[in-house]
N, CA, C and O atoms as a GROMACS GRO file, in nm:
protein
  572
    1MET      N    1  -1.390  -2.961   1.837
    1MET     CA    2  -1.287  -2.856   1.855
    1MET      C    3  -1.156  -2.892   1.802
    1MET      O    4  -1.100  -2.816   1.722
    2PRO      N    5  -1.101  -3.004   1.841
    2PRO     CA    6  -0.966  -3.044   1.795
    2PRO      C    7  -0.965  -3.059   1.638
    2PRO      O    8  -0.869  -3.016   1.574
    3ASN      N    9  -1.067  -3.117   1.580
    3ASN     CA   10  -1.072  -3.132   1.436
    3ASN      C   11  -1.078  -2.996   1.364
    3ASN      O   12  -1.017  -2.982   1.258
    4LYS      N   13  -1.148  -2.896   1.417
    4LYS     CA   14  -1.145  -2.762   1.362
    4LYS      C   15  -1.013  -2.702   1.363
    4LYS      O   16  -0.968  -2.640   1.267
    5PHE      N   17  -0.943  -2.721   1.482
    5PHE     CA   18  -0.808  -2.668   1.492
    5PHE      C   19  -0.713  -2.730   1.393
    5PHE      O   20  -0.634  -2.660   1.330
    6ILE      N   21  -0.722  -2.873   1.378
    6ILE     CA   22  -0.633  -2.945   1.289
    6ILE      C   23  -0.657  -2.897   1.150
    6ILE      O   24  -0.562  -2.875   1.075
    7SER      N   25  -0.790  -2.879   1.113
    7SER     CA   26  -0.818  -2.842   0.971
    7SER      C   27  -0.769  -2.701   0.945
    7SER      O   28  -0.734  -2.673   0.830
    8ARG      N   29  -0.764  -2.615   1.038
    8ARG     CA   30  -0.714  -2.484   1.018
    8ARG      C   31  -0.562  -2.482   0.998
    8ARG      O   32  -0.505  -2.401   0.926
    9ILE      N   33  -0.501  -2.578   1.067
    9ILE     CA   34  -0.350  -2.588   1.060
    9ILE      C   35  -0.311  -2.673   0.936
    9ILE      O   36  -0.227  -2.630   0.856
   10ALA      N   37  -0.367  -2.788   0.922
   10ALA     CA   38  -0.327  -2.877   0.819
   10ALA      C   39  -0.410  -2.863   0.692
   10ALA      O   40  -0.483  -2.953   0.653
   11ASN      N   41  -0.395  -2.747   0.630
   11ASN     CA   42  -0.463  -2.722   0.501
   11ASN      C   43  -0.365  -2.715   0.393
   11ASN      O   44  -0.244  -2.720   0.418
   12ARG      N   45  -0.411  -2.704   0.269
   12ARG     CA   46  -0.324  -2.700   0.149
   12ARG      C   47  -0.224  -2.588   0.166
   12ARG      O   48  -0.107  -2.611   0.135
   13GLU      N   49  -0.258  -2.472   0.210
   13GLU     CA   50  -0.170  -2.360   0.218
   13GLU      C   51  -0.053  -2.383   0.318
   13GLU      O   52   0.064  -2.366   0.284
   14THR      N   53  -0.087  -2.422   0.440
   14THR     CA   54   0.017  -2.446   0.538
   14THR      C   55   0.113  -2.565   0.512
   14THR      O   56   0.231  -2.562   0.545
   15VAL      N   57   0.053  -2.669   0.451
   15VAL     CA   58   0.126  -2.789   0.418
   15VAL      C   59   0.226  -2.746   0.303
   15VAL      O   60   0.347  -2.767   0.313
   16SER      N   61   0.172  -2.686   0.201
   16SER     CA   62   0.257  -2.646   0.088
   16SER      C   63   0.359  -2.545   0.130
   16SER      O   64   0.468  -2.546   0.073
   17TYR      N   65   0.332  -2.455   0.227
   17TYR     CA   66   0.424  -2.363   0.283
   17TYR      C   67   0.538  -2.439   0.354
   17TYR      O   68   0.655  -2.401   0.344
   18LEU      N   69   0.504  -2.542   0.424
   18LEU     CA   70   0.604  -2.620   0.490
   18LEU      C   71   0.694  -2.693   0.396
   18LEU      O   72   0.816  -2.698   0.415
   19VAL      N   73   0.632  -2.753   0.291
   19VAL     CA   74   0.708  -2.820   0.189
   19VAL      C   75   0.806  -2.722   0.122
   19VAL      O   76   0.926  -2.750   0.116
   20PHE      N   77   0.757  -2.611   0.072
   20PHE     CA   78   0.842  -2.516   0.008
   20PHE      C   79   0.942  -2.447   0.109
   20PHE      O   80   1.052  -2.405   0.074
   21GLY      N   81   0.897  -2.441   0.233
   21GLY     CA   82   0.984  -2.389   0.335
   21GLY      C   83   1.104  -2.472   0.359
   21GLY      O   84   1.214  -2.423   0.385
   22VAL      N   85   1.080  -2.606   0.349
   22VAL     CA   86   1.193  -2.703   0.362
   22VAL      C   87   1.283  -2.696   0.238
   22VAL      O   88   1.405  -2.703   0.248
   23LEU      N   89   1.221  -2.682   0.126
   23LEU     CA   90   1.304  -2.666   0.004
   23LEU      C   91   1.384  -2.537   0.004
   23LEU      O   92   1.499  -2.536  -0.040
   24THR      N   93   1.323  -2.423   0.053
   24THR     CA   94   1.391  -2.299   0.066
   24THR      C   95   1.505  -2.308   0.165
   24THR      O   96   1.614  -2.255   0.143
   25THR      N   97   1.478  -2.376   0.275
   25THR     CA   98   1.585  -2.400   0.375
   25THR      C   99   1.701  -2.484   0.310
   25THR      O  100   1.819  -2.459   0.333
   26ALA      N  101   1.664  -2.579   0.233
   26ALA     CA  102   1.773  -2.657   0.164
   26ALA      C  103   1.855  -2.568   0.069
   26ALA      O  104   1.978  -2.577   0.065
   27VAL      N  105   1.783  -2.481  -0.009
   27VAL     CA  106   1.853  -2.387  -0.099
   27VAL      C  107   1.948  -2.301  -0.010
   27VAL      O  108   2.064  -2.283  -0.046
   28SER      N  109   1.900  -2.249   0.102
   28SER     CA  110   1.981  -2.161   0.188
   28SER      C  111   2.097  -2.231   0.244
   28SER      O  112   2.209  -2.179   0.239
   29ILE      N  113   2.079  -2.346   0.298
   29ILE     CA  114   2.194  -2.415   0.355
   29ILE      C  115   2.290  -2.469   0.257
   29ILE      O  116   2.410  -2.465   0.282
   30ILE      N  117   2.246  -2.521   0.143
   30ILE     CA  118   2.338  -2.573   0.043
   30ILE      C  119   2.422  -2.459  -0.020
   30ILE      O  120   2.542  -2.473  -0.045
   31SER      N  121   2.353  -2.349  -0.043
   31SER     CA  122   2.422  -2.234  -0.109
   31SER      C  123   2.520  -2.173  -0.011
   31SER      O  124   2.627  -2.127  -0.050
   32TYR      N  125   2.483  -2.173   0.123
   32TYR     CA  126   2.569  -2.113   0.224
   32TYR      C  127   2.702  -2.207   0.230
   32TYR      O  128   2.815  -2.157   0.227
   33GLU      N  129   2.682  -2.334   0.237
   33GLU     CA  130   2.794  -2.423   0.251
   33GLU      C  131   2.879  -2.413   0.125
   33GLU      O  132   3.002  -2.415   0.134
   34THR      N  133   2.819  -2.402   0.007
   34THR     CA  134   2.896  -2.396  -0.121
   34THR      C  135   2.979  -2.261  -0.126
   34THR      O  136   3.097  -2.260  -0.162
   35VAL      N  137   2.912  -2.151  -0.090
   35VAL     CA  138   2.992  -2.024  -0.096
   35VAL      C  139   3.093  -2.022   0.010
   35VAL      O  140   3.200  -1.965  -0.012
   36LYS      N  141   3.070  -2.079   0.123
   36LYS     CA  142   3.171  -2.088   0.235
   36LYS      C  143   3.289  -2.165   0.189
   36LYS      O  144   3.404  -2.127   0.208
   37LEU      N  145   3.256  -2.277   0.126
   37LEU     CA  146   3.366  -2.366   0.080
   37LEU      C  147   3.455  -2.290  -0.026
   37LEU      O  148   3.577  -2.296  -0.022
   38MET      N  149   3.385  -2.220  -0.119
   38MET     CA  150   3.462  -2.142  -0.221
   38MET      C  151   3.547  -2.038  -0.154
   38MET      O  152   3.659  -2.013  -0.198
   39LEU      N  153   3.498  -1.976  -0.050
   39LEU     CA  154   3.572  -1.866   0.017
   39LEU      C  155   3.685  -1.913   0.102
   39LEU      O  156   3.789  -1.847   0.111
   40THR      N  157   3.666  -2.030   0.165
   40THR     CA  158   3.759  -2.073   0.272
   40THR      C  159   3.848  -2.192   0.227
   40THR      O  160   3.950  -2.222   0.288
   41GLY      N  161   3.804  -2.257   0.118
   41GLY     CA  162   3.876  -2.376   0.077
   41GLY      C  163   3.858  -2.493   0.175
   41GLY      O  164   3.935  -2.589   0.171
   42GLY      N  165   3.760  -2.487   0.260
   42GLY     CA  166   3.733  -2.595   0.349
   42GLY      C  167   3.769  -2.558   0.491
   42GLY      O  168   3.738  -2.638   0.580
   43GLY      N  169   3.829  -2.448   0.520
   43GLY     CA  170   3.863  -2.408   0.655
   43GLY      C  171   3.757  -2.339   0.728
   43GLY      O  172   3.650  -2.316   0.672
   44GLU      N  173   3.779  -2.303   0.851
   44GLU     CA  174   3.682  -2.225   0.926
   44GLU      C  175   3.667  -2.086   0.871
   44GLU      O  176   3.766  -2.018   0.846
   45PRO      N  177   3.545  -2.044   0.852
   45PRO     CA  178   3.523  -1.908   0.789
   45PRO      C  179   3.558  -1.793   0.891
   45PRO      O  180   3.532  -1.806   1.011
   46SER      N  181   3.614  -1.684   0.842
   46SER     CA  182   3.619  -1.562   0.924
   46SER      C  183   3.485  -1.501   0.937
   46SER      O  184   3.397  -1.540   0.862
   47PRO      N  185   3.460  -1.408   1.027
   47PRO     CA  186   3.331  -1.346   1.034
   47PRO      C  187   3.293  -1.281   0.896
   47PRO      O  188   3.175  -1.281   0.861
   48LEU      N  189   3.384  -1.229   0.821
   48LEU     CA  190   3.353  -1.159   0.698
   48LEU      C  191   3.311  -1.274   0.598
   48LEU      O  192   3.209  -1.259   0.531
   49GLN      N  193   3.383  -1.383   0.586
   49GLN     CA  194   3.351  -1.488   0.497
   49GLN      C  195   3.217  -1.551   0.532
   49GLN      O  196   3.141  -1.585   0.441
   50MET      N  197   3.184  -1.569   0.668
   50MET     CA  198   3.061  -1.621   0.713
   50MET      C  199   2.944  -1.525   0.667
   50MET      O  200   2.838  -1.571   0.623
   51ASN      N  201   2.968  -1.397   0.679
   51ASN     CA  202   2.857  -1.301   0.638
   51ASN      C  203   2.835  -1.297   0.489
   51ASN      O  204   2.722  -1.283   0.442
   52ILE      N  205   2.947  -1.310   0.413
   52ILE     CA  206   2.926  -1.308   0.263
   52ILE      C  207   2.852  -1.434   0.228
   52ILE      O  208   2.756  -1.428   0.151
   53ALA      N  209   2.894  -1.552   0.283
   53ALA     CA  210   2.819  -1.673   0.251
   53ALA      C  211   2.679  -1.665   0.288
   53ALA      O  212   2.592  -1.709   0.213
   54ASN      N  213   2.652  -1.605   0.409
   54ASN     CA  214   2.516  -1.599   0.458
   54ASN      C  215   2.427  -1.506   0.374
   54ASN      O  216   2.312  -1.539   0.344
   55ILE      N  217   2.480  -1.394   0.337
   55ILE     CA  218   2.401  -1.299   0.249
   55ILE      C  219   2.385  -1.363   0.106
   55ILE      O  220   2.278  -1.350   0.045
   56SER      N  221   2.486  -1.428   0.056
   56SER     CA  222   2.468  -1.493  -0.079
   56SER      C  223   2.359  -1.602  -0.069
   56SER      O  224   2.274  -1.611  -0.158
   57SER      N  225   2.360  -1.682   0.035
   57SER     CA  226   2.256  -1.782   0.042
   57SER      C  227   2.115  -1.720   0.057
   57SER      O  228   2.015  -1.769   0.004
   58TRP      N  229   2.116  -1.607   0.133
   58TRP     CA  230   1.986  -1.541   0.150
   58TRP      C  231   1.928  -1.492   0.017
   58TRP      O  232   1.808  -1.503  -0.007
   59ILE      N  233   2.013  -1.438  -0.067
   59ILE     CA  234   1.964  -1.385  -0.198
   59ILE      C  235   1.904  -1.503  -0.281
   59ILE      O  236   1.794  -1.491  -0.335
   60LEU      N  237   1.977  -1.613  -0.290
   60LEU     CA  238   1.924  -1.728  -0.363
   60LEU      C  239   1.800  -1.784  -0.298
   60LEU      O  240   1.707  -1.822  -0.369
   61ALA      N  241   1.794  -1.791  -0.170
   61ALA     CA  242   1.676  -1.847  -0.104
   61ALA      C  243   1.553  -1.759  -0.115
   61ALA      O  244   1.443  -1.812  -0.128
   62VAL      N  245   1.566  -1.628  -0.110
   62VAL     CA  246   1.465  -1.536  -0.128
   62VAL      C  247   1.406  -1.540  -0.264
   62VAL      O  248   1.284  -1.540  -0.280
   63ALA      N  249   1.493  -1.544  -0.366
   63ALA     CA  250   1.442  -1.557  -0.501
   63ALA      C  251   1.366  -1.688  -0.524
   63ALA      O  252   1.263  -1.687  -0.592
   64PHE      N  253   1.412  -1.794  -0.472
   64PHE     CA  254   1.342  -1.923  -0.482
   64PHE      C  255   1.204  -1.916  -0.400
   64PHE      O  256   1.099  -1.960  -0.448
   65ALA      N  257   1.211  -1.864  -0.287
   65ALA     CA  258   1.097  -1.848  -0.198
   65ALA      C  259   0.982  -1.761  -0.258
   65ALA      O  260   0.864  -1.795  -0.255
   66TYR      N  261   1.029  -1.648  -0.310
   66TYR     CA  262   0.927  -1.561  -0.375
   66TYR      C  263   0.844  -1.630  -0.486
   66TYR      O  264   0.721  -1.622  -0.489
   67ILE      N  265   0.917  -1.697  -0.574
   67ILE     CA  266   0.847  -1.764  -0.683
   67ILE      C  267   0.760  -1.874  -0.630
   67ILE      O  268   0.642  -1.882  -0.666
   68THR      N  269   0.813  -1.962  -0.545
   68THR     CA  270   0.730  -2.072  -0.501
   68THR      C  271   0.610  -2.028  -0.407
   68THR      O  272   0.501  -2.086  -0.409
   69ASN      N  273   0.637  -1.929  -0.331
   69ASN     CA  274   0.526  -1.877  -0.240
   69ASN      C  275   0.416  -1.809  -0.322
   69ASN      O  276   0.298  -1.831  -0.299
   70LYS      N  277   0.456  -1.727  -0.418
   70LYS     CA  278   0.364  -1.658  -0.505
   70LYS      C  279   0.273  -1.760  -0.582
   70LYS      O  280   0.150  -1.758  -0.574
   71LEU      N  281   0.337  -1.843  -0.652
   71LEU     CA  282   0.266  -1.940  -0.743
   71LEU      C  283   0.202  -2.061  -0.670
   71LEU      O  284   0.085  -2.091  -0.698
   72PHE      N  285   0.270  -2.132  -0.581
   72PHE     CA  286   0.222  -2.254  -0.533
   72PHE      C  287   0.163  -2.248  -0.392
   72PHE      O  288   0.073  -2.326  -0.363
   73VAL      N  289   0.209  -2.162  -0.305
   73VAL     CA  290   0.160  -2.152  -0.168
   73VAL      C  291   0.040  -2.068  -0.155
   73VAL      O  292  -0.067  -2.112  -0.116
   74PHE      N  293   0.061  -1.939  -0.190
   74PHE     CA  294  -0.051  -1.839  -0.167
   74PHE      C  295  -0.129  -1.813  -0.297
   74PHE      O  296  -0.224  -1.736  -0.297
   75ARG      N  297  -0.088  -1.878  -0.409
   75ARG     CA  298  -0.156  -1.881  -0.538
   75ARG      C  299  -0.202  -1.732  -0.580
   75ARG      O  300  -0.318  -1.704  -0.611
   76SER      N  301  -0.101  -1.647  -0.576
   76SER     CA  302  -0.120  -1.515  -0.621
   76SER      C  303  -0.085  -1.514  -0.766
   76SER      O  304   0.032  -1.502  -0.800
   77MET      N  305  -0.182  -1.526  -0.852
   77MET     CA  306  -0.151  -1.550  -0.998
   77MET      C  307  -0.143  -1.423  -1.075
   77MET      O  308  -0.116  -1.432  -1.195
   78SER      N  309  -0.164  -1.302  -1.022
   78SER     CA  310  -0.160  -1.178  -1.093
   78SER      C  311  -0.021  -1.161  -1.144
   78SER      O  312   0.077  -1.177  -1.071
   79LEU      N  313  -0.015  -1.128  -1.274
   79LEU     CA  314   0.113  -1.088  -1.333
   79LEU      C  315   0.120  -0.939  -1.371
   79LEU      O  316   0.210  -0.893  -1.441
   80ARG      N  317   0.018  -0.866  -1.321
   80ARG     CA  318   0.021  -0.720  -1.343
   80ARG      C  319   0.140  -0.660  -1.273
   80ARG      O  320   0.164  -0.689  -1.156
   81PRO      N  321   0.219  -0.574  -1.346
   81PRO     CA  322   0.336  -0.522  -1.296
   81PRO      C  323   0.330  -0.464  -1.159
   81PRO      O  324   0.418  -0.485  -1.077
   82MET      N  325   0.220  -0.387  -1.134
   82MET     CA  326   0.202  -0.310  -1.000
   82MET      C  327   0.183  -0.421  -0.890
   82MET      O  328   0.234  -0.405  -0.779
   83VAL      N  329   0.112  -0.529  -0.918
   83VAL     CA  330   0.092  -0.634  -0.818
   83VAL      C  331   0.229  -0.700  -0.790
   83VAL      O  332   0.265  -0.723  -0.674
   84ILE      N  333   0.301  -0.729  -0.892
   84ILE     CA  334   0.431  -0.802  -0.875
   84ILE      C  335   0.531  -0.704  -0.799
   84ILE      O  336   0.605  -0.749  -0.711
   85VAL      N  337   0.532  -0.582  -0.829
   85VAL     CA  338   0.629  -0.485  -0.762
   85VAL      C  339   0.589  -0.475  -0.617
   85VAL      O  340   0.674  -0.479  -0.528
   86ARG      N  341   0.453  -0.462  -0.592
   86ARG     CA  342   0.410  -0.454  -0.448
   86ARG      C  343   0.443  -0.575  -0.373
   86ARG      O  344   0.500  -0.566  -0.264
   87GLU      N  345   0.410  -0.693  -0.424
   87GLU     CA  346   0.436  -0.820  -0.357
   87GLU      C  347   0.596  -0.849  -0.341
   87GLU      O  348   0.642  -0.898  -0.238
   88ALA      N  349   0.668  -0.817  -0.445
   88ALA     CA  350   0.810  -0.843  -0.441
   88ALA      C  351   0.879  -0.747  -0.344
   88ALA      O  352   0.973  -0.785  -0.274
   89ALA      N  353   0.832  -0.623  -0.342
   89ALA     CA  354   0.888  -0.528  -0.242
   89ALA      C  355   0.855  -0.568  -0.100
   89ALA      O  356   0.942  -0.568  -0.014
   90ALA      N  357   0.737  -0.600  -0.076
   90ALA     CA  358   0.695  -0.644   0.059
   90ALA      C  359   0.764  -0.777   0.097
   90ALA      O  360   0.804  -0.796   0.212
   91PHE      N  361   0.774  -0.862   0.007
   91PHE     CA  362   0.841  -0.993   0.027
   91PHE      C  363   0.990  -0.974   0.068
   91PHE      O  364   1.038  -1.032   0.166
   92VAL      N  365   1.057  -0.891  -0.010
   92VAL     CA  366   1.202  -0.867   0.021
   92VAL      C  367   1.212  -0.791   0.145
   92VAL      O  368   1.301  -0.821   0.225
   93GLY      N  369   1.127  -0.694   0.172
   93GLY     CA  370   1.128  -0.615   0.288
   93GLY      C  371   1.115  -0.701   0.421
   93GLY      O  372   1.186  -0.684   0.520
   94ALA      N  373   1.015  -0.794   0.409
   94ALA     CA  374   0.997  -0.888   0.522
   94ALA      C  375   1.119  -0.974   0.538
   94ALA      O  376   1.167  -0.995   0.650
   95ARG      N  377   1.172  -1.024   0.425
   95ARG     CA  378   1.287  -1.114   0.429
   95ARG      C  379   1.414  -1.044   0.481
   95ARG      O  380   1.505  -1.107   0.536
   96LEU      N  381   1.418  -0.909   0.461
   96LEU     CA  382   1.526  -0.833   0.520
   96LEU      C  383   1.522  -0.840   0.671
   96LEU      O  384   1.626  -0.850   0.736
   97LEU      N  385   1.400  -0.834   0.728
   97LEU     CA  386   1.393  -0.849   0.874
   97LEU      C  387   1.450  -0.988   0.931
   97LEU      O  388   1.518  -1.000   1.032
   98SER      N  389   1.409  -1.086   0.850
   98SER     CA  390   1.462  -1.226   0.890
   98SER      C  391   1.606  -1.234   0.862
   98SER      O  392   1.676  -1.305   0.935
   99LEU      N  393   1.659  -1.163   0.758
   99LEU     CA  394   1.808  -1.158   0.734
   99LEU      C  395   1.874  -1.096   0.852
   99LEU      O  396   1.974  -1.147   0.904
  100GLY      N  397   1.819  -0.985   0.896
  100GLY     CA  398   1.882  -0.914   1.019
  100GLY      C  399   1.883  -1.001   1.134
  100GLY      O  400   1.982  -1.001   1.206
  101PHE      N  401   1.773  -1.082   1.163
  101PHE     CA  402   1.775  -1.175   1.269
  101PHE      C  403   1.887  -1.278   1.249
  101PHE      O  404   1.961  -1.308   1.342
  102GLU      N  405   1.900  -1.330   1.129
  102GLU     CA  406   2.003  -1.434   1.103
  102GLU      C  407   2.142  -1.383   1.111
  102GLU      O  408   2.231  -1.453   1.158
  103ILE      N  409   2.163  -1.262   1.066
  103ILE     CA  410   2.304  -1.201   1.076
  103ILE      C  411   2.333  -1.185   1.227
  103ILE      O  412   2.442  -1.222   1.271
  104VAL      N  413   2.246  -1.134   1.303
  104VAL     CA  414   2.273  -1.118   1.452
  104VAL      C  415   2.294  -1.256   1.511
  104VAL      O  416   2.393  -1.278   1.580
  105TRP      N  417   2.205  -1.347   1.485
  105TRP     CA  418   2.213  -1.486   1.538
  105TRP      C  419   2.343  -1.553   1.506
  105TRP      O  420   2.404  -1.615   1.593
  106MET      N  421   2.388  -1.542   1.380
  106MET     CA  422   2.508  -1.614   1.340
  106MET      C  423   2.629  -1.546   1.402
  106MET      O  424   2.719  -1.616   1.447
  107ASN      N  425   2.635  -1.408   1.406
  107ASN     CA  426   2.755  -1.346   1.464
  107ASN      C  427   2.756  -1.370   1.613
  107ASN      O  428   2.864  -1.391   1.667
  108VAL      N  429   2.644  -1.368   1.685
  108VAL     CA  430   2.650  -1.392   1.830
  108VAL      C  431   2.683  -1.544   1.858
  108VAL      O  432   2.772  -1.572   1.938
  109THR      N  433   2.615  -1.638   1.795
  109THR     CA  434   2.643  -1.777   1.822
  109THR      C  435   2.773  -1.821   1.771
  109THR      O  436   2.835  -1.906   1.836
  110VAL      N  437   2.823  -1.773   1.659
  110VAL     CA  438   2.942  -1.827   1.598
  110VAL      C  439   3.060  -1.740   1.649
  110VAL      O  440   3.155  -1.793   1.708
  111SER      N  441   3.056  -1.610   1.627
  111SER     CA  442   3.174  -1.527   1.659
  111SER      C  443   3.195  -1.504   1.807
  111SER      O  444   3.308  -1.502   1.854
  112LEU      N  445   3.089  -1.487   1.880
  112LEU     CA  446   3.101  -1.462   2.024
  112LEU      C  447   3.099  -1.589   2.108
  112LEU      O  448   3.181  -1.602   2.200
  113LEU      N  449   3.007  -1.686   2.079
  113LEU     CA  450   2.994  -1.805   2.164
  113LEU      C  451   3.067  -1.920   2.106
  113LEU      O  452   3.073  -2.026   2.170
  114HIS      N  453   3.126  -1.906   1.982
  114HIS     CA  454   3.212  -2.012   1.919
  114HIS      C  455   3.143  -2.138   1.893
  114HIS      O  456   3.203  -2.245   1.906
  115PHE      N  457   3.014  -2.135   1.854
  115PHE     CA  458   2.942  -2.262   1.812
  115PHE      C  459   2.970  -2.288   1.668
  115PHE      O  460   3.015  -2.197   1.598
  116ASN      N  461   2.946  -2.405   1.620
  116ASN     CA  462   2.963  -2.444   1.484
  116ASN      C  463   2.868  -2.361   1.394
  116ASN      O  464   2.748  -2.354   1.418
  117ASP      N  465   2.925  -2.300   1.292
  117ASP     CA  466   2.845  -2.212   1.202
  117ASP      C  467   2.738  -2.288   1.128
  117ASP      O  468   2.628  -2.237   1.116
  118SER      N  469   2.762  -2.403   1.081
  118SER     CA  470   2.665  -2.489   1.004
  118SER      C  471   2.546  -2.524   1.096
  118SER      O  472   2.431  -2.514   1.053
  119ILE      N  473   2.572  -2.564   1.220
  119ILE     CA  474   2.459  -2.597   1.308
  119ILE      C  475   2.384  -2.476   1.343
  119ILE      O  476   2.261  -2.482   1.349
  120CYS      N  477   2.449  -2.361   1.368
  120CYS     CA  478   2.375  -2.234   1.387
  120CYS      C  479   2.288  -2.190   1.268
  120CYS      O  480   2.178  -2.139   1.288
  121LYS      N  481   2.335  -2.208   1.154
  121LYS     CA  482   2.266  -2.174   1.026
  121LYS      C  483   2.138  -2.259   1.023
  121LYS      O  484   2.032  -2.206   0.993
  122ILE      N  485   2.145  -2.387   1.053
  122ILE     CA  486   2.028  -2.479   1.048
  122ILE      C  487   1.931  -2.432   1.158
  122ILE      O  488   1.812  -2.419   1.132
  123ALA      N  489   1.977  -2.407   1.274
  123ALA     CA  490   1.890  -2.370   1.391
  123ALA      C  491   1.814  -2.240   1.362
  123ALA      O  492   1.697  -2.224   1.398
  124ALA      N  493   1.884  -2.149   1.295
  124ALA     CA  494   1.820  -2.018   1.260
  124ALA      C  495   1.698  -2.038   1.161
  124ALA      O  496   1.601  -1.962   1.162
  125GLN      N  497   1.710  -2.141   1.081
  125GLN     CA  498   1.612  -2.158   0.983
  125GLN      C  499   1.475  -2.192   1.034
  125GLN      O  500   1.375  -2.161   0.969
  126PHE      N  501   1.467  -2.258   1.152
  126PHE     CA  502   1.343  -2.288   1.217
  126PHE      C  503   1.268  -2.160   1.256
  126PHE      O  504   1.147  -2.150   1.235
  127VAL      N  505   1.336  -2.066   1.310
  127VAL     CA  506   1.275  -1.936   1.348
  127VAL      C  507   1.241  -1.860   1.225
  127VAL      O  508   1.135  -1.796   1.219
  128ILE      N  509   1.325  -1.862   1.126
  128ILE     CA  510   1.304  -1.788   1.000
  128ILE      C  511   1.179  -1.834   0.924
  128ILE      O  512   1.102  -1.755   0.870
  129VAL      N  513   1.166  -1.967   0.925
  129VAL     CA  514   1.044  -2.024   0.847
  129VAL      C  515   0.920  -1.975   0.914
  129VAL      O  516   0.825  -1.940   0.845
  130ALA      N  517   0.915  -1.971   1.043
  130ALA     CA  518   0.792  -1.922   1.114
  130ALA      C  519   0.770  -1.773   1.097
  130ALA      O  520   0.658  -1.729   1.075
  131MET      N  521   0.877  -1.695   1.106
  131MET     CA  522   0.871  -1.545   1.081
  131MET      C  523   0.816  -1.524   0.940
  131MET      O  524   0.721  -1.448   0.920
  132ASN      N  525   0.875  -1.589   0.847
  132ASN     CA  526   0.840  -1.558   0.708
  132ASN      C  527   0.702  -1.601   0.668
  132ASN      O  528   0.639  -1.538   0.582
  133TYR      N  529   0.651  -1.711   0.731
  133TYR     CA  530   0.511  -1.747   0.712
  133TYR      C  531   0.420  -1.644   0.754
  133TYR      O  532   0.332  -1.606   0.678
  134ILE      N  533   0.435  -1.592   0.874
  134ILE     CA  534   0.358  -1.479   0.935
  134ILE      C  535   0.365  -1.357   0.847
  134ILE      O  536   0.262  -1.297   0.816
  135PHE      N  537   0.477  -1.321   0.809
  135PHE     CA  538   0.490  -1.201   0.720
  135PHE      C  539   0.411  -1.221   0.586
  135PHE      O  540   0.336  -1.134   0.542
  136SER      N  541   0.433  -1.342   0.523
  136SER     CA  542   0.368  -1.369   0.396
  136SER      C  543   0.216  -1.376   0.406
  136SER      O  544   0.142  -1.321   0.325
  137LYS      N  545   0.173  -1.448   0.510
  137LYS     CA  546   0.027  -1.466   0.533
  137LYS      C  547  -0.048  -1.337   0.560
  137LYS      O  548  -0.152  -1.311   0.501
  138LEU      N  549   0.008  -1.256   0.650
  138LEU     CA  550  -0.059  -1.137   0.702
  138LEU      C  551  -0.035  -1.010   0.615
  138LEU      O  552  -0.119  -0.920   0.612
  139PHE      N  553   0.080  -1.005   0.545
  139PHE     CA  554   0.108  -0.876   0.491
  139PHE      C  555   0.142  -0.879   0.340
  139PHE      O  556   0.122  -0.777   0.274
  140ILE      N  557   0.190  -0.988   0.281
  140ILE     CA  558   0.233  -0.993   0.149
  140ILE      C  559   0.133  -1.043   0.051
  140ILE      O  560   0.092  -0.971  -0.040
  141PHE      N  561   0.090  -1.175   0.069
  141PHE     CA  562   0.003  -1.235  -0.019
  141PHE      C  563  -0.138  -1.251   0.035
  141PHE      O  564  -0.204  -1.354   0.019
  142LYS      N  565  -0.181  -1.143   0.100
  142LYS     CA  566  -0.318  -1.139   0.163
  142LYS      C  567  -0.421  -1.149   0.050
  142LYS      O  568  -0.403  -1.096  -0.060
  143LYS      N  569  -0.526  -1.217   0.083
  143LYS     CA  570  -0.638  -1.232  -0.007
  143LYS      C  571  -0.715  -1.099  -0.034
  143LYS      O  572  -0.813  -1.098  -0.109
   0.00000   0.00000   0.00000
């Protein structure tokens, strides 16, 4: 029983999703910090600056994640325009849900509770990676 469970969890798809999930998280955090630095010059971001940096990082991370998930994780190799449009629309739609979570999370934890924005951004990524895997596996790149 434990071996069956482990083999269902530790397979090529989940391991590659975790690897590319870590890389996507890196893209998200690095681009967030870069845009934030450009907007603030190194100071504390205003709520508007934080949201601009967060949405900018989301766009870059989603573009990176779509390509890597399509080709390397779920191996959806179809290049037919209708397949790409369906997958990309579903992918972005699902990622909009996780963006909504992230915006609420960041505004509550940073603006209301006054936690460090960088730490809150990193913490949010753990929930987002799990949410996005479920969306991708069940709805977007289904076999």
